[in-house]
FIKOLZA-1660 file (N, C-alpha, C; in steps of 0.1 Angstrom, whole numbers, plus 5000, padded with zeros to 4 digits):
% residues 207
   i   px   py   pz ch aa at
   1 7907 7890 0849  A  M  N
   1 7906 7888 0863  A  M CA
   1 7920 7889 0869  A  M  C
   2 7922 7897 0880  A  N  N
   2 7935 7898 0885  A  N CA
   2 7940 7885 0892  A  N  C
   3 7952 7885 0896  A  L  N
   3 7959 7873 0901  A  L CA
   3 7952 7868 0914  A  L  C
   4 7951 7876 0924  A  L  N
   4 7945 7872 0937  A  L CA
   4 7931 7866 0935  A  L  C
   5 7923 7873 0927  A  K  N
   5 7909 7868 0926  A  K CA
   5 7909 7854 0919  A  K  C
   6 7918 7853 0909  A  R  N
   6 7919 7840 0902  A  R CA
   6 7923 7829 0911  A  R  C
   7 7932 7832 0920  A  I  N
   7 7937 7822 0930  A  I CA
   7 7926 7818 0940  A  I  C
   8 7919 7828 0945  A  L  N
   8 7908 7826 0955  A  L CA
   8 7897 7818 0948  A  L  C
   9 7893 7822 0936  A  T  N
   9 7883 7815 0929  A  T CA
   9 7886 7800 0926  A  T  C
  10 7899 7798 0923  A  A  N
  10 7903 7784 0919  A  A CA
  10 7902 7775 0931  A  A  C
  11 7905 7780 0943  A  I  N
  11 7904 7771 0955  A  I CA
  11 7891 7772 0962  A  I  C
  12 7881 7778 0956  A  G  N
  12 7868 7778 0961  A  G CA
  12 7865 7789 0971  A  G  C
  13 7872 7800 0971  A  L  N
  13 7870 7812 0980  A  L CA
  13 7867 7824 0971  A  L  C
  14 7861 7834 0978  A  S  N
  14 7859 7846 0971  A  S CA
  14 7863 7858 0980  A  S  C
  15 7867 7868 0974  A  E  N
  15 7872 7880 0982  A  E CA
  15 7870 7892 0974  A  E  C
  16 7865 7903 0981  A  T  N
  16 7863 7916 0975  A  T CA
  16 7873 7925 0981  A  T  C
  17 7882 7930 0973  A  I  N
  17 7893 7939 0978  A  I CA
  17 7893 7950 0967  A  I  C
  18 7893 7962 0972  A  T  N
  18 7893 7974 0963  A  T CA
  18 7907 7979 0962  A  T  C
  19 7911 7983 0950  A  N  N
  19 7924 7989 0948  A  N CA
  19 7923 8004 0951  A  N  C
  20 7934 8010 0954  A  N  N
  20 7935 8024 0955  A  N CA
  20 7933 8030 0941  A  N  C
  21 7922 8037 0940  A  A  N
  21 7918 8042 0927  A  A CA
  21 7928 8052 0921  A  A  C
  22 7934 8060 0929  A  E  N
  22 7943 8070 0925  A  E CA
  22 7956 8064 0920  A  E  C
  23 7962 8055 0928  A  N  N
  23 7975 8050 0925  A  N CA
  23 7974 8037 0917  A  N  C
  24 7962 8031 0916  A  Q  N
  24 7961 8018 0909  A  Q CA
  24 7971 8008 0915  A  Q  C
  25 7971 8006 0928  A  I  N
  25 7981 7997 0934  A  I CA
  25 7978 7983 0929  A  I  C
  26 7988 7975 0925  A  P  N
  26 7985 7961 0921  A  P CA
  26 7980 7953 0932  A  P  C
  27 7971 7943 0929  A  M  N
  27 7964 7936 0939  A  M CA
  27 7974 7930 0950  A  M  C
  28 7985 7924 0945  A  E  N
  28 7994 7918 0954  A  E CA
  28 8002 7927 0963  A  E  C
  29 8000 7940 0961  A  H  N
  29 8007 7950 0970  A  H CA
  29 7997 7955 0980  A  H  C
  30 7984 7951 0979  A  N  N
  30 7975 7955 0990  A  N CA
  30 7978 7946 1002  A  N  C
  31 7976 7953 1014  A  I  N
  31 7978 7946 1026  A  I CA
  31 7964 7939 1030  A  I  C
  32 7964 7926 1029  A  V  N
  32 7952 7919 1032  A  V CA
  32 7952 7914 1047  A  V  C
  33 7942 7918 1055  A  P  N
  33 7942 7914 1069  A  P CA
  33 7941 7898 1070  A  P  C
  34 7946 7893 1080  A  L  N
  34 7946 7879 1083  A  L CA
  34 7931 7875 1084  A  L  C
  35 7927 7865 1077  A  R  N
  35 7913 7860 1077  A  R CA
  35 7912 7848 1087  A  R  C
  36 7901 7848 1094  A  H  N
  36 7898 7837 1103  A  H CA
  36 7887 7828 1098  A  H  C
  37 7882 7831 1086  A  D  N
  37 7871 7823 1080  A  D CA
  37 7875 7818 1067  A  D  C
  38 7888 7819 1064  A  A  N
  38 7893 7814 1051  A  A CA
  38 7908 7810 1052  A  A  C
  39 7913 7802 1043  A  I  N
  39 7927 7799 1042  A  I CA
  39 7934 7808 1032  A  I  C
  40 7943 7816 1036  A  M  N
  40 7950 7825 1027  A  M CA
  40 7963 7819 1022  A  M  C
  41 7965 7820 1009  A  I  N
  41 7978 7815 1004  A  I CA
  41 7984 7826 0995  A  I  C
  42 7997 7825 0994  A  A  N
  42 8005 7835 0986  A  A CA
  42 8017 7828 0981  A  A  C
  43 8022 7832 0969  A  T  N
  43 8034 7827 0964  A  T CA
  43 8046 7831 0972  A  T  C
  44 8056 7823 0973  A  T  N
  44 8068 7827 0982  A  T CA
  44 8076 7837 0975  A  T  C
  45 8085 7844 0983  A  D  N
  45 8093 7854 0977  A  D CA
  45 8103 7848 0967  A  D  C
  46 8108 7836 0969  A  D  N
  46 8117 7830 0960  A  D CA
  46 8110 7828 0946  A  D  C
  47 8097 7824 0947  A  F  N
  47 8090 7822 0934  A  F CA
  47 8088 7835 0927  A  F  C
  48 8084 7845 0934  A  K  N
  48 8083 7858 0928  A  K CA
  48 8096 7863 0922  A  K  C
  49 8107 7862 0929  A  S  N
  49 8119 7866 0924  A  S CA
  49 8123 7859 0911  A  S  C
  50 8121 7846 0910  A  Q  N
  50 8125 7838 0899  A  Q CA
  50 8116 7840 0887  A  Q  C
  51 8104 7846 0889  A  Q  N
  51 8095 7850 0879  A  Q CA
  51 8097 7864 0874  A  Q  C
  52 8107 7871 0878  A  G  N
  52 8110 7884 0874  A  G CA
  52 8105 7895 0883  A  G  C
  53 8100 7891 0895  A  G  N
  53 8095 7901 0905  A  G CA
  53 8106 7906 0913  A  G  C
  54 8103 7914 0923  A  D  N
  54 8113 7919 0932  A  D CA
  54 8113 7913 0946  A  D  C
  55 8107 7902 0947  A  G  N
  55 8106 7895 0960  A  G CA
  55 8092 7898 0967  A  G  C
  56 8086 7909 0964  A  D  N
  56 8073 7913 0969  A  D CA
  56 8062 7913 0959  A  D  C
  57 8066 7916 0947  A  Y  N
  57 8056 7918 0936  A  Y CA
  57 8059 7909 0925  A  Y  C
  58 8048 7903 0920  A  L  N
  58 8049 7894 0908  A  L CA
  58 8043 7901 0896  A  L  C
  59 8050 7902 0885  A  P  N
  59 8045 7908 0873  A  P CA
  59 8032 7901 0869  A  P  C
  60 8022 7909 0864  A  E  N
  60 8009 7903 0860  A  E CA
  60 8011 7894 0849  A  E  C
  61 8021 7896 0840  A  E  N
  61 8023 7887 0829  A  E CA
  61 8027 7873 0833  A  E  C
  62 8032 7871 0845  A  Q  N
  62 8036 7858 0850  A  Q CA
  62 8025 7851 0857  A  Q  C
  63 8013 7855 0855  A  E  N
  63 8001 7849 0862  A  E CA
  63 8000 7835 0859  A  E  C
  64 8003 7831 0847  A  E  N
  64 8001 7817 0842  A  E CA
  64 8010 7808 0850  A  E  C
  65 8022 7813 0854  A  A  N
  65 8031 7805 0862  A  A CA
  65 8026 7802 0875  A  A  C
  66 8018 7811 0881  A  V  N
  66 8011 7808 0894  A  V CA
  66 8000 7798 0892  A  V  C
  67 7992 7799 0882  A  V  N
  67 7981 7790 0880  A  V CA
  67 7986 7776 0878  A  V  C
  68 7998 7774 0872  A  N  N
  68 8004 7761 0870  A  N CA
  68 8007 7753 0883  A  N  C
  69 8009 7761 0894  A  I  N
  69 8013 7754 0906  A  I CA
  69 8002 7757 0917  A  I  C
  70 7991 7762 0913  A  L  N
  70 7981 7766 0923  A  L CA
  70 7975 7754 0930  A  L  C
  71 7975 7754 0944  A  P  N
  71 7968 7744 0951  A  P CA
  71 7953 7744 0948  A  P  C
  72 7947 7733 0946  A  K  N
  72 7933 7732 0942  A  K CA
  72 7927 7719 0945  A  K  C
  73 7914 7719 0949  A  K  N
  73 7907 7707 0951  A  K CA
  73 7903 7701 0938  A  K  C
  74 7904 7688 0936  A  A  N
  74 7901 7681 0924  A  A CA
  74 7886 7681 0921  A  A  C
  75 7878 7679 0931  A  T  N
  75 7864 7679 0930  A  T CA
  75 7857 7687 0941  A  T  C
  76 7845 7689 0940  A  S  N
  76 7838 7697 0950  A  S CA
  76 7837 7689 0963  A  S  C
  77 7838 7676 0962  A  G  N
  77 7837 7668 0974  A  G CA
  77 7850 7664 0980  A  G  C
  78 7861 7668 0974  A  S  N
  78 7874 7665 0979  A  S CA
  78 7877 7671 0992  A  S  C
  79 7883 7662 1001  A  A  N
  79 7887 7667 1014  A  A CA
  79 7901 7674 1014  A  A  C
  80 7909 7668 1005  A  G  N
  80 7923 7673 1003  A  G CA
  80 7924 7683 0992  A  G  C
  81 7933 7693 0995  A  I  N
  81 7937 7703 0984  A  I CA
  81 7950 7698 0978  A  I  C
  82 7950 7696 0965  A  D  N
  82 7962 7691 0958  A  D CA
  82 7973 7701 0959  A  D  C
  83 7985 7696 0962  A  L  N
  83 7997 7704 0963  A  L CA
  83 8005 7700 0950  A  L  C
  84 8010 7710 0943  A  R  N
  84 8018 7708 0931  A  R CA
  84 8033 7712 0933  A  R  C
  85 8041 7706 0926  A  A  N
  85 8056 7708 0928  A  A CA
  85 8060 7721 0921  A  A  C
  86 8069 7728 0927  A  W  N
  86 8076 7740 0920  A  W CA
  86 8091 7737 0921  A  W  C
  87 8097 7737 0909  A  L  N
  87 8111 7735 0908  A  L CA
  87 8118 7749 0906  A  L  C
  88 8127 7752 0914  A  D  N
  88 8134 7765 0912  A  D CA
  88 8146 7763 0903  A  D  C
  89 8153 7774 0900  A  S  N
  89 8163 7774 0890  A  S CA
  89 8174 7764 0893  A  S  C
  90 8177 7761 0906  A  D  N
  90 8187 7751 0910  A  D CA
  90 8183 7737 0907  A  D  C
  91 8170 7734 0906  A  D  N
  91 8165 7721 0903  A  D CA
  91 8165 7717 0888  A  D  C
  92 8165 7727 0880  A  G  N
  92 8164 7724 0865  A  G CA
  92 8150 7721 0861  A  G  C
  93 8149 7713 0851  A  N  N
  93 8136 7710 0845  A  N CA
  93 8128 7699 0852  A  N  C
  94 8136 7691 0859  A  E  N
  94 8129 7680 0867  A  E CA
  94 8138 7675 0879  A  E  C
  95 8131 7670 0888  A  I  N
  95 8137 7663 0900  A  I CA
  95 8136 7648 0899  A  I  C
  96 8146 7641 0901  A  I  N
  96 8146 7627 0900  A  I CA
  96 8148 7621 0914  A  I  C
  97 8139 7613 0918  A  I  N
  97 8140 7606 0931  A  I CA
  97 8143 7591 0928  A  I  C
  98 8155 7587 0931  A  G  N
  98 8159 7574 0928  A  G CA
  98 8153 7563 0938  A  G  C
  99 8155 7551 0935  A  Q  N
  99 8149 7540 0943  A  Q CA
  99 8155 7541 0958  A  Q  C
 100 8146 7542 0967  A  G  N
 100 8150 7543 0981  A  G CA
 100 8154 7557 0986  A  G  C
 101 8153 7567 0977  A  Q  N
 101 8157 7580 0980  A  Q CA
 101 8145 7589 0985  A  Q  C
 102 8149 7600 0992  A  T  N
 102 8139 7609 0997  A  T CA
 102 8143 7623 0993  A  T  C
 103 8134 7631 0989  A  R  N
 103 8136 7645 0985  A  R CA
 103 8126 7655 0991  A  R  C
 104 8130 7667 0994  A  L  N
 104 8121 7677 0998  A  L CA
 104 8117 7685 0986  A  L  C
 105 8104 7685 0983  A  I  N
 105 8099 7692 0971  A  I CA
 105 8092 7705 0975  A  I  C
 106 8096 7716 0969  A  K  N
 106 8089 7729 0972  A  K CA
 106 8076 7729 0964  A  K  C
 107 8067 7738 0970  A  T  N
 107 8054 7740 0963  A  T CA
 107 8052 7754 0958  A  T  C
 108 8061 7763 0963  A  G  N
 108 8061 7777 0958  A  G CA
 108 8050 7786 0965  A  G  C
 109 8043 7780 0975  A  F  N
 109 8033 7787 0982  A  F CA
 109 8035 7787 0997  A  F  C
 110 8031 7798 1004  A  K  N
 110 8030 7799 1018  A  K CA
 110 8016 7800 1022  A  K  C
 111 8012 7795 1034  A  W  N
 111 7998 7795 1038  A  W CA
 111 7996 7802 1051  A  W  C
 112 7984 7808 1053  A  A  N
 112 7980 7813 1066  A  A CA
 112 7968 7806 1070  A  A  C
 113 7970 7795 1077  A  I  N
 113 7959 7787 1082  A  I CA
 113 7953 7794 1095  A  I  C
 114 7940 7795 1096  A  P  N
 114 7934 7802 1108  A  P CA
 114 7938 7795 1121  A  P  C
 115 7939 7803 1132  A  F  N
 115 7942 7797 1145  A  F CA
 115 7931 7787 1149  A  F  C
 116 7935 7776 1154  A  G  N
 116 7926 7766 1158  A  G CA
 116 7924 7755 1147  A  G  C
 117 7932 7757 1136  A  Y  N
 117 7932 7747 1126  A  Y CA
 117 7946 7742 1123  A  Y  C
 118 7947 7731 1116  A  V  N
 118 7960 7726 1112  A  V CA
 118 7960 7720 1098  A  V  C
 119 7971 7722 1091  A  G  N
 119 7971 7716 1078  A  G CA
 119 7979 7703 1078  A  G  C
 120 7973 7692 1073  A  L  N
 120 7980 7679 1073  A  L CA
 120 7984 7675 1058  A  L  C
 121 7997 7674 1056  A  V  N
 121 8002 7671 1043  A  V CA
 121 8002 7655 1042  A  V  C
 122 7993 7650 1033  A  C  N
 122 7991 7636 1031  A  C CA
 122 7995 7631 1017  A  C  C
 123 7998 7618 1017  A  S  N
 123 8001 7612 1004  A  S CA
 123 7989 7612 0994  A  S  C
 124 7992 7611 0981  A  R  N
 124 7982 7609 0971  A  R CA
 124 7981 7594 0969  A  R  C
 125 7969 7589 0969  A  S  N
 125 7967 7574 0968  A  S CA
 125 7972 7569 0954  A  S  C
 126 7971 7577 0944  A  G  N
 126 7975 7573 0931  A  G CA
 126 7990 7571 0930  A  G  C
 127 7998 7580 0936  A  L  N
 127 8012 7579 0935  A  L CA
 127 8017 7567 0944  A  L  C
 128 8010 7565 0955  A  A  N
 128 8014 7554 0964  A  A CA
 128 8011 7541 0957  A  A  C
 129 8000 7539 0951  A  A  N
 129 7996 7527 0945  A  A CA
 129 8003 7523 0932  A  A  C
 130 8005 7533 0924  A  K  N
 130 8011 7531 0911  A  K CA
 130 8027 7532 0911  A  K  C
 131 8032 7541 0919  A  N  N
 131 8046 7544 0919  A  N CA
 131 8054 7541 0932  A  N  C
 132 8046 7537 0942  A  S  N
 132 8052 7535 0956  A  S CA
 132 8059 7548 0961  A  S  C
 133 8054 7559 0957  A  V  N
 133 8059 7572 0962  A  V CA
 133 8049 7578 0971  A  V  C
 134 8054 7582 0983  A  F  N
 134 8045 7587 0993  A  F CA
 134 8052 7598 1002  A  F  C
 135 8044 7605 1010  A  V  N
 135 8049 7615 1019  A  V CA
 135 8055 7608 1031  A  V  C
 136 8068 7609 1033  A  L  N
 136 8075 7601 1043  A  L CA
 136 8070 7603 1057  A  L  C
 137 8068 7616 1060  A  N  N
 137 8064 7619 1074  A  N CA
 137 8048 7621 1075  A  N  C
 138 8041 7615 1066  A  A  N
 138 8026 7617 1066  A  A CA
 138 8020 7614 1079  A  A  C
 139 8011 7622 1084  A  P  N
 139 8009 7635 1078  A  P CA
 139 8019 7646 1083  A  P  C
 140 8024 7654 1074  A  G  N
 140 8032 7665 1077  A  G CA
 140 8024 7676 1084  A  G  C
 141 8029 7682 1094  A  I  N
 141 8021 7692 1102  A  I CA
 141 8024 7706 1097  A  I  C
 142 8014 7713 1093  A  I  N
 142 8016 7727 1089  A  I CA
 142 8008 7735 1100  A  I  C
 143 8015 7742 1108  A  D  N
 143 8009 7749 1119  A  D CA
 143 8003 7763 1114  A  D  C
 144 7994 7768 1122  A  S  N
 144 7987 7780 1118  A  S CA
 144 7996 7792 1118  A  S  C
 145 8007 7792 1125  A  D  N
 145 8016 7803 1125  A  D CA
 145 8029 7801 1116  A  D  C
 146 8029 7791 1108  A  Y  N
 146 8040 7789 1099  A  Y CA
 146 8038 7797 1086  A  Y  C
 147 8048 7804 1082  A  R  N
 147 8047 7813 1070  A  R CA
 147 8057 7810 1059  A  R  C
 148 8064 7798 1060  A  G  N
 148 8074 7795 1050  A  G CA
 148 8068 7787 1039  A  G  C
 149 8076 7783 1029  A  D  N
 149 8072 7775 1018  A  D CA
 149 8067 7761 1023  A  D  C
 150 8056 7757 1019  A  V  N
 150 8051 7744 1023  A  V CA
 150 8058 7734 1015  A  V  C
 151 8067 7727 1021  A  G  N
 151 8075 7716 1013  A  G CA
 151 8069 7703 1016  A  G  C
 152 8071 7693 1007  A  V  N
 152 8066 7680 1008  A  V CA
 152 8078 7670 1008  A  V  C
 153 8079 7662 1018  A  I  N
 153 8090 7652 1019  A  I CA
 153 8085 7639 1012  A  I  C
 154 8090 7637 1000  A  L  N
 154 8086 7625 0992  A  L CA
 154 8096 7614 0993  A  L  C
 155 8092 7602 0994  A  H  N
 155 8101 7590 0994  A  H CA
 155 8096 7581 0983  A  H  C
 156 8106 7575 0976  A  N  N
 156 8104 7566 0966  A  N CA
 156 8107 7552 0970  A  N  C
 157 8097 7544 0973  A  A  N
 157 8099 7530 0977  A  A CA
 157 8098 7520 0966  A  A  C
 158 8096 7526 0954  A  G  N
 158 8094 7517 0942  A  G CA
 158 8107 7512 0936  A  G  C
 159 8106 7504 0925  A  K  N
 159 8117 7498 0918  A  K CA
 159 8123 7508 0907  A  K  C
 160 8115 7518 0904  A  D  N
 160 8120 7527 0893  A  D CA
 160 8122 7541 0898  A  D  C
 161 8130 7549 0891  A  V  N
 161 8132 7563 0895  A  V CA
 161 8118 7570 0892  A  V  C
 162 8117 7581 0900  A  F  N
 162 8104 7588 0899  A  F CA
 162 8108 7603 0895  A  F  C
 163 8102 7608 0884  A  K  N
 163 8105 7621 0880  A  K CA
 163 8094 7631 0883  A  K  C
 164 8098 7643 0887  A  I  N
 164 8089 7653 0891  A  I CA
 164 8092 7666 0883  A  I  C
 165 8081 7672 0877  A  S  N
 165 8083 7685 0870  A  S CA
 165 8074 7695 0877  A  S  C
 166 8076 7708 0874  A  T  N
 166 8068 7718 0880  A  T CA
 166 8053 7716 0875  A  T  C
 167 8044 7717 0885  A  G  N
 167 8030 7715 0882  A  G CA
 167 8025 7702 0885  A  G  C
 168 8033 7692 0887  A  D  N
 168 8029 7678 0891  A  D CA
 168 8023 7678 0904  A  D  C
 169 8012 7671 0906  A  R  N
 169 8005 7669 0919  A  R CA
 169 8013 7659 0927  A  R  C
 170 8018 7663 0938  A  I  N
 170 8027 7654 0946  A  I CA
 170 8021 7651 0960  A  I  C
 171 8011 7658 0965  A  A  N
 171 8006 7655 0978  A  A CA
 171 7992 7662 0979  A  A  C
 172 7986 7661 0991  A  Q  N
 172 7974 7668 0993  A  Q CA
 172 7974 7673 1007  A  Q  C
 173 7967 7685 1009  A  M  N
 173 7966 7691 1022  A  M CA
 173 7952 7690 1027  A  M  C
 174 7950 7685 1039  A  V  N
 174 7938 7684 1046  A  V CA
 174 7938 7693 1057  A  V  C
 175 7927 7702 1058  A  I  N
 175 7926 7712 1069  A  I CA
 175 7916 7707 1079  A  I  C
 176 7921 7706 1092  A  L  N
 176 7912 7701 1103  A  L CA
 176 7913 7710 1115  A  L  C
 177 7902 7710 1122  A  E  N
 177 7903 7717 1135  A  E CA
 177 7912 7710 1145  A  E  C
 178 7918 7717 1153  A  T  N
 178 7927 7711 1163  A  T CA
 178 7926 7717 1177  A  T  C
 179 7928 7710 1187  A  S  N
 179 7927 7715 1200  A  S CA
 179 7938 7724 1204  A  S  C
 180 7935 7736 1209  A  M  N
 180 7945 7745 1214  A  M CA
 180 7945 7746 1229  A  M  C
 181 7941 7735 1236  A  L  N
 181 7940 7735 1250  A  L CA
 181 7954 7736 1256  A  L  C
 182 7956 7744 1267  A  P  N
 182 7969 7745 1273  A  P CA
 182 7973 7732 1281  A  P  C
 183 7986 7730 1282  A  L  N
 183 7991 7719 1291  A  L CA
 183 7991 7723 1305  A  L  C
 184 7988 7714 1314  A  L  N
 184 7988 7717 1328  A  L CA
 184 7996 7706 1335  A  L  C
 185 8007 7710 1341  A  R  N
 185 8016 7701 1348  A  R CA
 185 8010 7698 1362  A  R  C
 186 8009 7686 1366  A  V  N
 186 8005 7682 1379  A  V CA
 186 8015 7672 1385  A  V  C
 187 8014 7669 1398  A  T  N
 187 8024 7660 1404  A  T CA
 187 8021 7645 1400  A  T  C
 188 8009 7642 1397  A  D  N
 188 8006 7628 1392  A  D CA
 188 7992 7628 1387  A  D  C
 189 7989 7619 1377  A  I  N
 189 7976 7618 1372  A  I CA
 189 7969 7607 1379  A  I  C
 190 7962 7610 1390  A  D  N
 190 7956 7600 1399  A  D CA
 190 7941 7601 1398  A  D  C
 191 7936 7608 1388  A  V  N
 191 7921 7608 1386  A  V CA
 191 7918 7602 1373  A  V  C
 192 7906 7598 1372  A  G  N
 192 7901 7593 1359  A  G CA
 192 7908 7580 1355  A  G  C
 193 7910 7571 1365  A  Q  N
 193 7917 7558 1362  A  Q CA
 193 7908 7550 1352  A  Q  C
 194 7915 7543 1343  A  T  N
 194 7908 7535 1333  A  T CA
 194 7911 7521 1334  A  T  C
 195 7903 7512 1328  A  T  N
 195 7905 7498 1328  A  T CA
 195 7918 7495 1321  A  T  C
 196 7921 7502 1310  A  R  N
 196 7933 7500 1302  A  R CA
 196 7946 7503 1310  A  R  C
 197 7946 7515 1317  A  G  N
 197 7957 7519 1325  A  G CA
 197 7969 7522 1316  A  G  C
 198 7980 7515 1318  A  T  N
 198 7993 7517 1311  A  T CA
 198 7994 7507 1299  A  T  C
 199 7985 7499 1297  A  G  N
 199 7986 7489 1286  A  G CA
 199 7987 7495 1272  A  G  C
 200 7996 7490 1265  A  G  N
 200 7998 7495 1251  A  G CA
 200 8006 7485 1243  A  G  C
 201 8009 7489 1230  A  F  N
 201 8017 7481 1221  A  F CA
 201 8011 7466 1220  A  F  C
 202 7998 7466 1216  A  G  N
 202 7992 7453 1214  A  G CA
 202 7986 7447 1226  A  G  C
 203 7984 7454 1237  A  S  N
 203 7979 7448 1249  A  S CA
 203 7965 7444 1248  A  S  C
 204 7957 7450 1239  A  T  N
 204 7943 7446 1237  A  T CA
 204 7941 7434 1229  A  T  C
 205 7952 7428 1224  A  G  N
 205 7951 7415 1217  A  G CA
 205 7950 7417 1202  A  G  C
 206 7950 7406 1194  A  K  N
 206 7950 7406 1180  A  K CA
 206 7936 7408 1174  A  K  C
 207 7926 7403 1180  A  V  N
 207 7913 7403 1174  A  V CA
 207 7904 7413 1182  A  V  C
% end
């Protein structure tokens, strides 16, 4: 099974794309139209280059390296898609987050989320409960027009150092519909007055 089909199958999607029979164009060289009924993901250029590719093409023999960091739902009922760490050559074999420290961790993947949806990068409950490690800006916002590496800002609030290696699950992505309504500037909002009005910051009481 070629690389793209394995990736789509692993995250619960299916796609039928035919190669050029004459030229036998590798699957990752095919131009895949932007989908509006699926979430498209692809390895970043940096990842491809460090795996022996040319920035656009990843050698088929490096497929296992992709599978090792592939975003994937843990169960059929999972709302979140697990995000895995990818360490580049500058990171070495592991990243160490000391007590009270924060690090931006790469995932090696870029996403094409359909218009009208947003990706929310959330903490993993296991890491938070056992290691006091969580996504600092949770939920991190991944817009539908962002095409860079999806990074995860991890903070260690625990008493021990936290070590990360390539393939470790570090966060989860939840995809939700979002309003794309335009903003309308008016002189004042004098309609639809509410009982609450400007009350905030605990104005409704403790109980």
